[in-house]
N, C-alpha and C positions, 0 to 999 in steps of 0.2 A: 511526424508520421501519424496517420489516422488508422485506428483499428475498430472493427465492429466486434464488441464483446458479447459473449453469451450472458444470459441472466446470472448464472452463478459466478461468472468472472466479474461482472459489474458489482455484485454484492461483495466479493472479496476485495475489490479495489476500494469501495466505500469504506469497508472495515479497516483496510490498511491506512487509508487517509485519516480516519478517526484516530487510530493508534499513533500515527505520526504526530498529529496535533496534540494528543495527550502527552506524548514523550517530550515534545518541544516545550509545552507549558510546564511540565515537571522540571525540566532542565532550567528554565528561566526562573522559576519560583524557588526551587530547592537545590539546584545543582545536582540532582539525582540523574543517573544514567538508567535508561530502560531499554529493553529490547523486545522485539516480537518477531515472529517468522511468518512467511507466506508459504503455506504447505498445501499441496494438492497432489493428486495422483499423476502418474506419468501420462503425458499427453494432454493434460488439462489446460495448458497454456500459461504456466507460471511466468515465463519470459514475457509474454504479451501483457499479462497483468502487471508485472513489475514496470514495464515500459509505460503503461497507462498511468500508474502511480507517479512515475517520474515526470511524465508530461503534465499531469495535473498540478504538480509542484513547480512547474515552469522550468524544468531541467531538460 
């Protein structure tokens, strides 16, 4: 599915992907579990942003 993201959504997706890469690296290197959250106001498109993150990860 293709989405046209707004600027703030693109930035949030980039940050989420960076956080996911960091978490994967920490898991591989140290076995440490890490978490982060995607937070935004009602109507900001959190579901669309999460779908874009998933698509970027090949899911």
